[in-house]
MDTraj code that builds the backbone (N, CA, C; nanometers):
import mdtraj as md
import numpy as np

residues = "MET LYS LEU GLU ALA ILE ALA GLY ASN VAL ALA HIS ALA ILE LYS ASP ARG SER THR ASP THR PRO PHE VAL LEU ALA VAL GLU PHE THR ASP LYS ASP SER LYS GLY LYS SER ALA THR GLY CYS VAL ILE ALA ARG MET PRO ASP HIS GLN HIS TYR THR ILE THR SER ASN ASP TYR ARG TYR MET ASP ALA GLY LYS ASP ILE LEU ALA GLU GLU LEU GLY ALA PHE PHE GLU CYS ASP ASP ASP LEU ASP GLN ARG GLN THR LEU ILE ASP ARG VAL ASN GLU LEU VAL ALA GLN ASP PRO ASP ASN ASP ALA GLU LEU ILE THR ALA ASP".split()
xyz = np.array([
    [-0.7917, 0.8220, 2.8225],
    [-0.8365, 0.8691, 2.6943],
    [-0.8776, 0.7475, 2.6116],
    [-0.9768, 0.7637, 2.5305],
    [-1.0279, 0.6534, 2.4494],
    [-0.9484, 0.6359, 2.3201],
    [-0.9492, 0.5144, 2.2699],
    [-0.8723, 0.4749, 2.1530],
    [-0.8991, 0.5639, 2.0317],
    [-1.0226, 0.5921, 2.0012],
    [-1.0553, 0.6716, 1.8810],
    [-0.9957, 0.8119, 1.8892],
    [-1.0026, 0.8729, 2.0060],
    [-0.9447, 1.0066, 2.0233],
    [-0.7932, 1.0026, 2.0088],
    [-0.7309, 0.9011, 2.0665],
    [-0.5857, 0.8877, 2.0556],
    [-0.5451, 0.8653, 1.9103],
    [-0.6163, 0.7794, 1.8396],
    [-0.5846, 0.7533, 1.6985],
    [-0.5911, 0.8831, 1.6184],
    [-0.6928, 0.9636, 1.6427],
    [-0.7045, 1.0919, 1.5737],
    [-0.5902, 1.1857, 1.6066],
    [-0.5513, 1.1901, 1.7333],
    [-0.4406, 1.2765, 1.7744],
    [-0.3083, 1.2314, 1.7141],
    [-0.2840, 1.1010, 1.7112],
    [-0.1601, 1.0496, 1.6534],
    [-0.1562, 1.0781, 1.5030],
    [-0.2650, 1.0511, 1.4328],
    [-0.2706, 1.0778, 1.2880],
    [-0.2488, 1.2265, 1.2604],
    [-0.3085, 1.3118, 1.3417],
    [-0.2920, 1.4567, 1.3248],
    [-0.1467, 1.4986, 1.3486],
    [-0.0834, 1.4424, 1.4513],
    [0.0565, 1.4745, 1.4793],
    [0.1472, 1.4287, 1.3656],
    [0.1177, 1.3141, 1.3071],
    [0.1949, 1.2657, 1.1920],
    [0.1796, 1.3629, 1.0752],
    [0.0604, 1.4109, 1.0538],
    [0.0328, 1.5066, 0.9457],
    [0.1057, 1.6390, 0.9670],
    [0.1050, 1.6887, 1.0894],
    [0.1574, 1.8220, 1.1169],
    [0.3078, 1.8294, 1.1374],
    [0.3744, 1.7181, 1.1443],
    [0.5188, 1.7190, 1.1670],
    [0.5878, 1.7812, 1.0469],
    [0.6680, 1.8861, 1.0688],
    [0.7305, 1.9557, 0.9570],
    [0.8826, 1.9566, 0.9625],
    [0.9409, 1.9046, 1.0686],
    [1.0868, 1.9009, 1.0764],
    [1.1355, 1.7571, 1.0633],
    [1.2614, 1.7430, 1.0301],
    [1.3183, 1.6098, 1.0119],
    [1.3881, 1.5567, 1.1364],
    [1.3690, 1.6203, 1.2493],
    [1.4218, 1.5688, 1.3751],
    [1.3413, 1.4442, 1.4124],
    [1.4062, 1.3337, 1.4489],
    [1.3309, 1.2148, 1.4902],
    [1.2321, 1.2483, 1.6019],
    [1.1173, 1.1851, 1.5964],
    [1.0025, 1.2223, 1.6774],
    [0.9268, 1.0966, 1.7179],
    [0.8804, 1.0904, 1.8423],
    [0.8122, 0.9710, 1.8940],
    [0.6768, 1.0099, 1.9520],
    [0.5775, 0.9257, 1.9265],
    [0.4464, 0.9345, 1.9907],
    [0.4254, 0.8008, 2.0596],
    [0.3986, 0.8030, 2.1886],
    [0.3863, 0.6786, 2.2650],
    [0.2470, 0.6655, 2.3246],
    [0.1958, 0.5421, 2.3215],
    [0.0653, 0.5120, 2.3805],
    [0.0818, 0.3921, 2.4729],
    [0.0514, 0.4137, 2.6007],
    [0.0477, 0.3021, 2.6951],
    [-0.0976, 0.2710, 2.7259],
    [-0.1235, 0.1467, 2.7538],
    [-0.2591, 0.1003, 2.7813],
    [-0.2750, 0.0717, 2.9293],
    [-0.3976, 0.0819, 2.9772],
    [-0.4237, 0.0501, 3.1166],
    [-0.4460, -0.0999, 3.1304],
    [-0.4293, -0.1464, 3.2500],
    [-0.4491, -0.2873, 3.2806],
    [-0.5610, -0.2963, 3.3834],
    [-0.6768, -0.3372, 3.3391],
    [-0.7924, -0.3419, 3.4284],
    [-0.7707, -0.4387, 3.5456],
    [-0.6893, -0.5425, 3.5254],
    [-0.6617, -0.6373, 3.6329],
    [-0.5844, -0.5719, 3.7480],
    [-0.5074, -0.4679, 3.7171],
    [-0.4309, -0.3993, 3.8220],
    [-0.4915, -0.2632, 3.8547],
    [-0.6188, -0.2485, 3.8232],
    [-0.6952, -0.1270, 3.8565],
    [-0.6384, -0.0012, 3.7927],
    [-0.6096, -0.0060, 3.6645],
    [-0.5715, 0.1127, 3.5904],
    [-0.4245, 0.1441, 3.5804],
    [-0.3386, 0.0597, 3.6335],
    [-0.1951, 0.0823, 3.6179],
    [-0.1555, 0.0512, 3.4745],
    [-0.0404, 0.1004, 3.4335],
    [0.0064, 0.0754, 3.2974],
    [0.0256, -0.0733, 3.2726],
    [-0.0242, -0.1194, 3.1614],
    [-0.0056, -0.2580, 3.1206],
    [0.1351, -0.2738, 3.0631],
    [0.1807, -0.3961, 3.0546],
    [0.3116, -0.4231, 2.9966],
    [0.2953, -0.4355, 2.8463],
    [0.2851, -0.3223, 2.7819],
    [0.2689, -0.3149, 2.6381],
    [0.2393, -0.1734, 2.5970],
    [0.2792, -0.1381, 2.4751],
    [0.2557, -0.0024, 2.4260],
    [0.2571, -0.0020, 2.2733],
    [0.2152, 0.1097, 2.2189],
    [0.2270, 0.1356, 2.0756],
    [0.3171, 0.2569, 2.0623],
    [0.4145, 0.2466, 1.9735],
    [0.5069, 0.3574, 1.9517],
    [0.5059, 0.3932, 1.8036],
    [0.4754, 0.5206, 1.7767],
    [0.4859, 0.5743, 1.6409],
    [0.6138, 0.6571, 1.6369],
    [0.6972, 0.6283, 1.5386],
    [0.8235, 0.7012, 1.5236],
    [0.8271, 0.7658, 1.3865],
    [0.8735, 0.8888, 1.3844],
    [0.8924, 0.9594, 1.2580],
    [1.0408, 0.9935, 1.2440],
    [1.1123, 0.9220, 1.1590],
    [1.2537, 0.9537, 1.1401],
    [1.2727, 1.0868, 1.0670],
    [1.1705, 1.1256, 0.9902],
    [1.1667, 1.2553, 0.9222],
    [1.0194, 1.2922, 0.9052],
    [0.9912, 1.4073, 0.8462],
    [0.8529, 1.4550, 0.8428],
    [0.7633, 1.3842, 0.7398],
    [0.8178, 1.2977, 0.6572],
    [0.7363, 1.2317, 0.5550],
    [0.7216, 1.0813, 0.5754],
    [0.7831, 1.0262, 0.6761],
    [0.7789, 0.8814, 0.6972],
    [0.7508, 0.8503, 0.8437],
    [0.6833, 0.7378, 0.8647],
    [0.6576, 0.6953, 1.0021],
    [0.6502, 0.5443, 1.0107],
    [0.6772, 0.4947, 1.1307],
    [0.6553, 0.3542, 1.1641],
    [0.5621, 0.3538, 1.2841],
    [0.4898, 0.2461, 1.3001],
    [0.4049, 0.2334, 1.4175],
    [0.4057, 0.0865, 1.4566],
    [0.4420, 0.0614, 1.5817],
    [0.4612, -0.0767, 1.6259],
    [0.3918, -0.1039, 1.7589],
    [0.3533, -0.2283, 1.7744],
    [0.2994, -0.2790, 1.8997],
    [0.4149, -0.3472, 1.9726],
    [0.4290, -0.3156, 2.1001],
    [0.5417, -0.3679, 2.1771],
    [0.4934, -0.4329, 2.3062],
    [0.5659, -0.5317, 2.3515],
    [0.5313, -0.6047, 2.4741],
    [0.6065, -0.5503, 2.5952],
    [0.6279, -0.4207, 2.5960],
    [0.6920, -0.3528, 2.7085],
    [0.6329, -0.2122, 2.7186],
    [0.6534, -0.1487, 2.8326],
    [0.6066, -0.0123, 2.8501],
    [0.7005, 0.0826, 2.7769],
    [0.6520, 0.2013, 2.7430],
    [0.7333, 0.2987, 2.6710],
    [0.8638, 0.3276, 2.7444],
    [0.8573, 0.3438, 2.8764],
    [0.9777, 0.3777, 2.9529],
    [1.0832, 0.2670, 2.9470],
    [1.0461, 0.1479, 2.8995],
    [1.1398, 0.0369, 2.8843],
    [1.1786, 0.0138, 2.7382],
    [1.1534, 0.1116, 2.6526],
    [1.1729, 0.0957, 2.5086],
    [1.3187, 0.0910, 2.4654],
    [1.4069, 0.1396, 2.5448],
    [1.5484, 0.1404, 2.5074],
    [1.5996, 0.2818, 2.4895],
    [1.7285, 0.2964, 2.5088],
    [1.7901, 0.4291, 2.5074],
    [1.7734, 0.5025, 2.3754],
    [1.7798, 0.4313, 2.2623],
    [1.7705, 0.4991, 2.1330],
    [1.6336, 0.5648, 2.1140],
    [1.5269, 0.4954, 2.1494],
    [1.3924, 0.5522, 2.1357],
    [1.3697, 0.6609, 2.2399],
    [1.4109, 0.6363, 2.3623],
    [1.3902, 0.7346, 2.4683],
    [1.4698, 0.8628, 2.4449],
    [1.5770, 0.8555, 2.3670],
    [1.6574, 0.9738, 2.3372],
    [1.5921, 1.0628, 2.2314],
    [1.4983, 1.0084, 2.1552],
    [1.4300, 1.0875, 2.0526],
    [1.3271, 1.1797, 2.1171],
    [1.2978, 1.2884, 2.0490],
    [1.1992, 1.3838, 2.0991],
    [1.0647, 1.3148, 2.1181],
    [1.0070, 1.3295, 2.2368],
    [0.8752, 1.2744, 2.2652],
    [0.7721, 1.3815, 2.2339],
    [0.6970, 1.3592, 2.1282],
    [0.5966, 1.4564, 2.0870],
    [0.4716, 1.4496, 2.1711],
    [0.4346, 1.3290, 2.2116],
    [0.3156, 1.3115, 2.2953],
    [0.3182, 1.1735, 2.3584],
    [0.2630, 1.1682, 2.4780],
    [0.2483, 1.0425, 2.5507],
    [0.1015, 1.0310, 2.5888],
    [0.0385, 0.9221, 2.5480],
    [-0.1032, 0.9017, 2.5748],
    [-0.1220, 0.7794, 2.6638],
    [-0.2197, 0.7865, 2.7504],
    [-0.2625, 0.6708, 2.8277],
    [-0.3996, 0.6311, 2.7753],
    [-0.4083, 0.5114, 2.7202],
    [-0.5318, 0.4634, 2.6599],
    [-0.6116, 0.3829, 2.7620],
    [-0.7388, 0.4174, 2.7756],
    [-0.8270, 0.3502, 2.8709],
    [-0.8708, 0.2115, 2.8250],
    [-0.8386, 0.1760, 2.7024],
    [-0.8794, 0.0464, 2.6494],
    [-0.7783, -0.0607, 2.6879],
    [-0.8217, -0.1857, 2.6774],
    [-0.7361, -0.2984, 2.7129],
    [-0.6190, -0.3130, 2.6167],
    [-0.5159, -0.3778, 2.6651],
    [-0.3930, -0.4012, 2.5896],
    [-0.4183, -0.4738, 2.4579],
    [-0.5216, -0.5561, 2.4523],
    [-0.5494, -0.6297, 2.3290],
    [-0.6006, -0.5392, 2.2164],
    [-0.6130, -0.4108, 2.2416],
    [-0.6578, -0.3152, 2.1397],
    [-0.5415, -0.2451, 2.0683],
    [-0.4194, -0.2909, 2.0929],
    [-0.3037, -0.2272, 2.0289],
    [-0.3128, -0.2320, 1.8768],
    [-0.3449, -0.3489, 1.8201],
    [-0.3511, -0.3586, 1.6744],
    [-0.4657, -0.2760, 1.6190],
    [-0.5762, -0.2697, 1.6917],
    [-0.6890, -0.1865, 1.6502],
    [-0.6450, -0.0403, 1.6413],
    [-0.5682, 0.0060, 1.7377],
    [-0.5175, 0.1428, 1.7359],
    [-0.4263, 0.1652, 1.6163],
    [-0.3352, 0.0735, 1.5932],
    [-0.2429, 0.0853, 1.4793],
    [-0.3206, 0.0907, 1.3484],
    [-0.4158, 0.0002, 1.3316],
    [-0.4954, -0.0021, 1.2090],
    [-0.5715, 0.1284, 1.1891],
    [-0.6270, 0.1824, 1.2982],
    [-0.7048, 0.3063, 1.2887],
    [-0.6162, 0.4260, 1.2545],
    [-0.4975, 0.4351, 1.3139],
    [-0.4049, 0.5433, 1.2803],
    [-0.3678, 0.5353, 1.1321],
    [-0.3305, 0.4162, 1.0856],
    [-0.2931, 0.4003, 0.9445],
    [-0.4092, 0.4361, 0.8523],
    [-0.5296, 0.3993, 0.8911],
    [-0.6486, 0.4311, 0.8131],
    [-0.6706, 0.5828, 0.8069],
    [-0.6590, 0.6502, 0.9194],
    [-0.6793, 0.7953, 0.9233],
    [-0.5737, 0.8686, 0.8414],
    [-0.4496, 0.8247, 0.8497],
    [-0.3426, 0.8864, 0.7707],
    [-0.3704, 0.8666, 0.6219],
    [-0.4074, 0.7444, 0.5834],
    [-0.4322, 0.7138, 0.4420],
    [-0.5535, 0.7881, 0.3871],
    [-0.6540, 0.8104, 0.4698],
    [-0.7770, 0.8758, 0.4246],
    [-0.7648, 1.0270, 0.4138],
    [-0.6658, 1.0852, 0.4751],
    [-0.6510, 1.2308, 0.4772],
    [-0.5745, 1.2768, 0.3530],
    [-0.6412, 1.3464, 0.2606],
    [-0.5732, 1.3884, 0.1378],
    [-0.4602, 1.4893, 0.1621],
    [-0.4605, 1.5536, 0.2776],
    [-0.3562, 1.6508, 0.3096],
    [-0.2394, 1.5902, 0.3857],
    [-0.2473, 1.4608, 0.4152],
    [-0.1416, 1.3949, 0.4895],
    [-0.0582, 1.3122, 0.3929],
    [0.0635, 1.3565, 0.3670],
    [0.1481, 1.2861, 0.2704],
    [0.2545, 1.1980, 0.3380],
    [0.2382, 1.1744, 0.4681],
    [0.3313, 1.0857, 0.5375],
    [0.3142, 0.9429, 0.4876],
    [0.4250, 0.8739, 0.4751],
    [0.4241, 0.7368, 0.4228],
    [0.4648, 0.6388, 0.5330],
    [0.3863, 0.5327, 0.5474],
    [0.4169, 0.4282, 0.6437],
    [0.5364, 0.3484, 0.5953],
    [0.6334, 0.3314, 0.6817],
    [0.7503, 0.2481, 0.6520],
    [0.7224, 0.1121, 0.7149],
    [0.7277, 0.0084, 0.6360],
    [0.7034, -0.1266, 0.6887],
    [0.8290, -0.2107, 0.6721],
    [0.8444, -0.3063, 0.7602],
    [0.9583, -0.3990, 0.7518],
    [0.9298, -0.4997, 0.6407],
    [1.0254, -0.5183, 0.5534],
    [1.0076, -0.6134, 0.4422],
    [1.0681, -0.7467, 0.4736],
])
top = md.Topology()
chain = top.add_chain()
for i, resn in enumerate(residues, 1):
    res = top.add_residue(resn, chain, resSeq=i)
    for name in ("N", "CA", "C"):
        top.add_atom(name, md.element.get_by_symbol(name[0]), res)
traj = md.Trajectory(xyz[None], top)
């Protein structure tokens, strides 16, 4: 799946989340050097409740994220056809889509 489509799907899922159960959206990238296998890196969007989210770039695959993240409800898992170096581009695009949508009141939580 292409980055733009995934960004739209993630932003839409953030908008539509209505329960406060922790929720995860995971994106793994392909590695062209290994002919399409998962690269060692992912983007994980987490919603601790329906009005807040975090989105991070990680240097590990989703399945290696740790027990706490893996225990949360997985809302969607995407495989992105773009290179691993597009993780920040994906994060920026999701944040942009969420911010531009007047019906999306989810707030990005950032580390201070």
